[in-house]
C-alpha positions as CSV (number, residue, x, y, z in Angstrom):
1,M,70.3,72.3,179.0
2,R,68.9,73.8,175.9
3,V,66.2,72.7,173.5
4,R,66.1,73.0,169.7
5,I,64.3,71.7,166.7
6,A,65.9,68.4,165.6
7,T,67.3,67.9,162.2
8,S,68.2,64.7,160.3
9,A,71.8,65.3,161.4
10,D,70.6,64.3,164.9
11,A,69.3,60.9,163.8
12,A,72.3,58.9,165.1
13,A,72.1,60.5,168.6
14,I,68.3,60.0,168.6
15,A,68.8,56.3,167.6
16,R,71.2,55.8,170.5
17,I,68.8,57.2,173.0
18,Y,65.8,55.3,171.6
19,N,67.8,52.1,171.5
20,Q,68.5,52.5,175.3
21,G,64.7,52.7,175.7
22,I,64.3,49.5,173.6
23,E,66.9,47.7,175.6
24,D,65.5,48.8,179.0
25,R,62.0,47.5,178.1
26,I,60.3,50.4,180.0
27,G,58.9,52.6,177.2
28,T,58.1,50.6,174.0
29,F,57.0,47.3,172.7
30,E,59.7,47.5,170.1
31,T,62.5,45.0,170.4
32,D,64.6,45.7,167.2
33,L,67.2,48.4,167.6
34,R,67.0,51.4,165.3
35,T,69.5,52.6,162.8
36,E,70.4,56.2,162.0
37,A,68.7,55.7,158.6
38,M,65.5,54.5,160.3
39,I,65.4,57.6,162.5
40,A,66.2,59.9,159.5
41,S,62.9,58.8,157.9
42,W,61.0,60.4,160.8
43,F,61.9,63.9,159.4
44,D,58.9,64.5,157.1
45,G,58.5,68.2,157.5
46,I,55.1,67.7,159.2
47,H,55.7,66.2,162.5
48,P,57.9,68.2,165.0
49,I,60.9,66.6,166.7
50,V,62.9,68.4,169.4
51,V,66.2,67.5,171.1
52,V,67.6,68.6,174.4
53,E,71.4,69.3,174.5
54,H,73.9,69.6,177.3
55,E,77.4,70.8,176.5
56,G,76.8,69.9,172.8
57,E,75.6,66.4,173.4
58,I,72.0,65.3,172.8
59,I,70.6,63.9,176.1
60,A,66.9,63.6,175.2
61,Y,64.4,64.0,172.5
62,A,60.6,64.2,171.9
63,S,59.0,63.3,168.6
64,T,55.6,63.2,166.9
65,S,54.4,60.9,164.2
66,S,51.2,60.2,162.3
67,Y,48.3,59.0,164.4
68,R,46.1,57.4,161.7
69,E,46.0,57.7,157.9
70,R,42.4,58.9,157.7
71,A,42.0,62.6,156.9
72,C,39.8,63.2,159.9
73,Y,42.7,62.5,162.2
74,A,45.2,64.8,160.4
75,G,45.4,67.2,163.5
76,I,46.2,64.4,165.9
77,A,49.8,63.3,166.4
78,E,51.3,60.4,168.4
79,F,54.3,61.4,170.5
80,S,57.2,59.9,172.3
81,V,59.8,61.2,174.7
82,Y,63.0,59.4,175.6
83,V,65.9,60.5,177.8
84,R,69.5,59.1,177.8
85,R,70.0,56.8,180.8
86,D,72.5,59.0,182.6
87,W,70.1,62.0,182.4
88,R,66.8,60.4,183.5
89,G,65.1,62.1,186.4
90,R,66.9,65.4,185.9
91,G,64.3,67.4,183.9
92,A,65.4,66.7,180.4
93,G,62.2,64.8,179.5
94,H,60.0,67.6,180.9
95,L,62.0,70.2,178.8
96,A,61.8,68.1,175.7
97,L,58.0,67.3,175.9
98,S,57.0,70.9,176.9
99,H,58.8,72.2,173.9
100,L,57.4,69.5,171.6
101,M,53.9,70.5,172.8
102,R,54.5,74.2,171.8
103,E,56.0,73.1,168.4
104,S,53.0,70.7,167.8
105,K,50.5,73.4,168.5
106,A,52.4,75.8,166.2
107,A,52.4,73.1,163.5
108,G,48.6,73.0,163.6
109,F,48.0,69.8,165.7
110,W,45.0,70.0,168.1
111,K,45.8,66.8,170.0
112,L,48.7,64.7,171.2
113,V,48.2,61.0,172.2
114,S,50.4,58.2,173.4
115,R,50.4,55.0,175.4
116,I,52.5,54.3,178.4
117,F,53.2,51.1,180.2
118,V,51.1,51.2,183.4
119,E,54.2,50.6,185.6
120,N,56.2,53.4,184.0
121,V,55.6,55.8,187.0
122,A,58.1,58.4,185.9
123,S,56.5,58.9,182.5
124,R,53.0,58.9,184.0
125,R,54.1,61.6,186.5
126,L,55.6,63.7,183.7
127,M,52.4,63.5,181.7
128,Q,50.4,64.6,184.8
129,R,52.7,67.5,185.4
130,L,52.3,68.7,181.8
131,G,48.5,68.5,181.9
132,F,48.0,65.3,180.0
133,R,44.8,63.3,180.8
134,E,44.9,59.6,181.4
135,V,42.0,58.4,179.3
136,G,42.0,54.8,180.2
137,I,43.9,51.5,180.2
138,Y,44.3,49.1,177.3
139,E,44.6,45.7,178.9
140,K,46.9,43.2,177.3
141,H,47.7,45.7,174.6
142,G,50.7,43.7,173.4
143,Q,53.4,41.3,174.4
144,L,56.9,42.2,175.2
145,D,59.3,39.3,175.6
146,G,56.3,36.9,175.9
147,V,54.6,38.9,178.7
148,W,51.3,40.7,178.2
149,R,51.6,44.4,179.0
150,D,48.9,46.9,179.8
151,V,49.2,50.6,178.7
152,V,47.7,53.8,179.9
153,I,46.3,56.0,177.1
154,V,47.2,59.7,177.5
155,E,46.0,62.7,175.6
156,Y,46.5,66.5,175.5
157,L,44.1,68.8,173.8
158,F,45.2,72.2,172.6
159,A,42.8,75.0,172.8
160,V,41.3,75.4,169.3
């Protein structure tokens, strides 16, 4: 496996992986599948995105996005990490997120935040291994398929 900075040319592969996460209902409240064009809009030159490849195929990605619009939050980024179904549990997510953390710090971010479904044990374990802190739980944060879901808030603070 090798990690690299993603480009807009990777948008179709990223969309396929993200759509698996949407379909599996384990990592996002989203229910509408994403298109290549939707993913291409993520490439804003500010928020790092990385991909993990194996034998030329993208098997995982980690991305950052804007946390809030207010200027005081400019150094905080939301992040996501998704792994292709057939590669889950094999270290690709760890590789993607650890590299995204380095790229985010280099880009000037001082904090990464996300929310994880409380029952997503694999993601919570990954966050713990990489030094993320579980800040708390948002109860009934949103509904997915008519069911209220709780999420764990995680954060990682870079040394500033």
